[in-house]
C-alpha positions as CSV (number, residue, x, y, z in Angstrom):
1,X,-0.1,-0.1,-0.1
2,X,0.9,3.8,-0.3
3,X,2.7,5.7,2.7
4,X,0.6,5.2,6.2
5,X,0.1,8.6,7.5
6,X,-0.1,8.8,11.4
7,X,-0.9,10.6,13.6
8,X,0.2,10.5,17.4
9,X,-2.0,11.6,20.5
10,X,-0.5,10.8,23.9
11,X,0.6,13.6,26.5
12,X,3.5,11.9,27.6
13,X,6.5,13.8,25.7
14,X,9.2,11.1,25.7
15,X,6.5,8.3,25.0
16,X,5.4,10.9,21.8
17,X,9.2,10.9,20.8
18,X,9.7,6.7,20.8
19,X,7.0,6.5,19.1
20,X,7.6,9.1,16.2
21,X,11.0,7.7,15.9
22,X,10.4,4.6,15.5
23,X,7.0,5.0,13.0
24,X,9.4,6.8,11.2
25,X,12.2,4.5,10.8
26,X,10.0,2.2,9.7
27,X,8.6,4.4,6.3
28,X,5.7,6.0,8.0
29,X,5.1,9.4,7.2
30,X,4.1,11.0,10.9
31,X,1.0,13.6,9.9
32,X,1.1,15.0,13.0
33,X,1.0,15.2,17.4
34,X,-1.4,16.1,20.5
35,X,-0.4,16.2,24.2
36,X,-4.1,16.7,25.1
37,X,-7.7,15.5,23.5
38,X,-8.5,18.7,22.2
39,X,-5.7,19.3,19.9
40,X,-5.9,15.5,19.3
41,X,-9.8,16.4,17.9
42,X,-8.5,19.2,16.0
43,X,-5.3,17.5,14.8
44,X,-8.1,14.5,13.2
45,X,-10.5,16.6,11.8
46,X,-7.5,18.4,10.2
47,X,-5.5,16.1,9.0
48,X,-7.5,12.2,8.9
49,X,-4.3,10.7,9.0
50,X,-4.8,6.3,7.2
51,X,-4.2,5.6,10.9
52,X,-4.8,7.9,14.4
53,X,-2.7,6.6,17.9
54,X,-4.5,7.7,20.5
55,X,-3.8,6.8,24.3
56,X,-7.2,6.7,26.5
57,X,-5.3,8.1,29.3
58,X,-5.1,11.8,28.0
59,X,-5.6,14.8,30.2
60,X,-8.3,16.4,29.1
61,X,-10.9,14.0,27.4
62,X,-10.0,10.7,27.7
63,X,-9.3,8.7,24.3
64,X,-12.2,6.7,24.7
65,X,-14.4,10.1,24.7
66,X,-11.4,11.3,22.3
67,X,-13.1,8.8,19.6
68,X,-16.4,9.0,20.6
69,X,-16.5,12.6,19.1
70,X,-14.6,11.7,16.4
71,X,-16.8,9.0,15.2
72,X,-19.8,11.4,15.9
73,X,-18.8,14.2,14.4
74,X,-15.7,14.0,11.7
75,X,-17.4,14.0,8.1
76,X,-14.6,13.6,5.6
77,X,-14.4,13.9,2.1
78,X,-15.3,11.9,-0.2
79,X,-11.5,12.2,-1.2
80,X,-10.4,11.6,2.1
81,X,-10.6,7.9,3.3
82,X,-11.4,6.9,6.7
83,X,-9.0,7.7,9.3
84,X,-8.9,4.0,11.6
85,X,-8.2,4.7,15.4
86,X,-5.2,2.7,17.2
87,X,-6.0,2.7,21.2
88,X,-2.2,2.9,22.9
89,X,-3.0,2.2,26.5
90,X,-1.7,0.4,29.9
91,X,-5.4,0.0,30.3
92,X,-6.7,-3.6,30.0
93,X,-9.6,-4.0,31.9
94,X,-12.3,-5.4,29.7
95,X,-15.0,-2.9,30.7
96,X,-11.8,-0.3,29.2
97,X,-11.2,-2.7,26.3
98,X,-14.9,-3.1,25.0
99,X,-15.5,0.5,25.4
100,X,-12.9,1.8,23.5
101,X,-14.0,-0.8,20.6
102,X,-18.0,1.0,21.2
103,X,-16.7,4.5,20.9
104,X,-15.2,3.5,17.5
105,X,-11.9,2.4,17.7
106,X,-10.3,-0.2,15.2
107,X,-7.0,-1.4,16.8
108,X,-6.5,-1.9,20.6
109,X,-2.7,-2.0,21.8
110,X,-1.6,-2.4,25.7
111,X,1.9,-0.1,25.9
112,X,3.8,-3.3,26.6
113,X,3.9,-4.2,23.0
114,X,7.3,-4.2,21.9
115,X,8.2,-1.9,18.1
116,X,8.1,-4.7,15.4
117,X,4.1,-6.4,16.5
118,X,3.0,-1.9,17.2
119,X,4.8,-1.6,13.2
120,X,2.7,-4.7,12.1
121,X,-0.2,-3.4,14.8
122,X,-0.2,0.6,12.8
123,X,0.3,-1.8,8.8
124,X,-2.5,-4.0,9.7
125,X,-5.1,-1.7,11.5
126,X,-4.4,0.6,7.9
127,X,-5.6,-1.7,5.7
128,X,-8.4,-2.3,7.6
129,X,-7.9,-5.0,9.6
130,X,-8.2,-5.0,13.3
131,X,-5.5,-6.0,15.1
132,X,-5.6,-7.0,18.6
133,X,-2.8,-7.6,21.6
134,X,-2.6,-11.3,22.1
135,X,-2.7,-9.6,25.9
136,X,-6.5,-8.6,25.4
137,X,-7.5,-10.9,22.6
138,X,-9.6,-13.7,25.2
139,X,-11.9,-10.7,26.0
140,X,-12.9,-9.8,22.6
141,X,-13.6,-13.2,21.7
142,X,-15.3,-14.1,25.1
143,X,-17.7,-10.7,24.2
144,X,-18.2,-13.0,20.8
145,X,-19.4,-16.0,22.1
146,X,-22.0,-13.5,23.9
147,X,-25.0,-12.3,22.8
148,X,-25.5,-8.9,22.9
149,X,-27.9,-8.0,25.9
150,X,-28.6,-4.8,24.9
151,X,-27.9,-1.6,22.0
152,X,-24.5,-0.9,23.6
153,X,-23.3,-3.8,23.7
154,X,-24.4,-4.6,20.2
155,X,-21.8,-1.2,19.1
156,X,-18.9,-3.8,20.0
157,X,-18.1,-4.6,16.1
158,X,-15.2,-6.4,14.6
159,X,-15.0,-6.6,10.8
160,X,-17.1,-9.6,9.6
161,X,-16.2,-11.5,7.1
162,X,-15.7,-10.4,3.3
163,X,-17.3,-11.5,0.6
164,X,-14.4,-11.9,-1.3
165,X,-12.9,-14.5,2.0
166,X,-16.1,-16.1,1.9
167,X,-15.7,-17.5,-1.4
168,X,-12.1,-17.9,-1.2
169,X,-13.9,-20.5,1.3
170,X,-16.1,-21.6,-0.7
171,X,-13.5,-22.8,-2.9
172,X,-10.9,-24.5,-0.3
173,X,-13.0,-24.8,2.8
174,X,-11.5,-25.2,6.1
175,X,-10.8,-29.7,7.1
176,X,-12.8,-30.8,9.6
177,X,-9.0,-31.6,10.8
178,X,-8.6,-27.5,10.6
179,X,-12.3,-26.8,12.2
180,X,-10.7,-28.8,14.9
181,X,-7.6,-26.8,15.5
182,X,-9.1,-23.6,15.2
183,X,-12.0,-24.3,18.0
184,X,-8.6,-24.8,19.9
185,X,-7.2,-21.4,18.5
186,X,-10.7,-19.5,19.8
187,X,-10.7,-21.8,22.8
188,X,-6.9,-20.2,23.8
189,X,-4.8,-23.2,23.3
190,X,-1.1,-22.7,22.2
191,X,0.4,-25.0,19.4
192,X,1.3,-27.2,22.0
193,X,-2.0,-27.6,24.1
194,X,-3.5,-28.6,20.7
195,X,-0.2,-31.3,19.7
196,X,-0.9,-32.5,23.1
197,X,-5.2,-32.9,23.2
198,X,-5.0,-34.0,19.8
199,X,-1.9,-37.0,19.6
200,X,0.0,-35.1,17.0
201,X,3.4,-32.9,16.8
202,X,3.8,-30.1,16.8
203,X,5.1,-29.3,13.6
204,X,1.8,-30.7,11.9
205,X,0.2,-28.6,14.3
206,X,2.1,-25.3,12.9
207,X,1.1,-27.1,9.5
208,X,-2.2,-27.1,9.6
209,X,-2.4,-23.3,11.7
210,X,-0.6,-22.5,8.4
211,X,-3.0,-23.5,6.5
212,X,-5.7,-21.6,8.5
213,X,-4.2,-18.8,8.1
214,X,-4.0,-18.5,4.2
215,X,-7.8,-19.8,4.0
216,X,-9.0,-17.5,6.1
217,X,-6.8,-14.4,4.6
218,X,-5.2,-13.3,8.0
219,X,-2.0,-13.0,9.1
220,X,-1.6,-14.2,12.8
221,X,-3.8,-16.5,14.6
222,X,-6.1,-13.5,17.1
223,X,-7.4,-12.7,13.7
224,X,-7.8,-15.9,12.7
225,X,-10.2,-16.5,16.1
226,X,-12.1,-13.4,15.6
227,X,-13.0,-14.0,11.8
228,X,-14.2,-17.2,12.5
229,X,-16.3,-16.2,15.4
230,X,-18.1,-13.4,13.1
231,X,-18.2,-15.8,9.9
232,X,-19.8,-18.3,12.2
233,X,-17.2,-21.1,11.4
234,X,-16.9,-21.7,15.2
235,X,-19.7,-20.9,18.0
């Protein structure tokens, strides 16, 4: 894809410097930064970057409220692509994670994430995919196993399977063994645990996992689990 334009809304100076340096070193275009929510909202409405990295703990309005306001009032022109929002925070509680997605966030990262994973998160988010930090993935997956109890809960959305992906699955459907392994992935089991449960080698499990990722058109196990739940492949 074209050069990714990124904006950063974070109140800690050193964190901003470190993130800006990392993004620029990986070929991304840094279009601006803000140290609070009010300035951040103005920045996003002015620049409409491909990805906005937003910290939840801002000094005036928090990152979730900023996201909600931007989604509610921002109306980019037809020539401007919709800005994707990646939440970057220390919070990993279920209430905060789900509130972020309900507000309109596209991806969620904890600040413990390493630089390489953050770069992947930004790239995947810019491409329109949801990237969920493995540290909090179980919260989102557990939510998708539940029937929404209210309109607010129903607002928590992760992109469902697209028609072209469904067509790929129709052409190359998952085998019975792949579905069995996919169900164990959704349940949070590691490759070693899956191998032990199915009485096969870890190498065999890795081969099946690679085939599953290819058929679901995703790049990691978390995305595979989300897509599987949203498409009804597992329940």
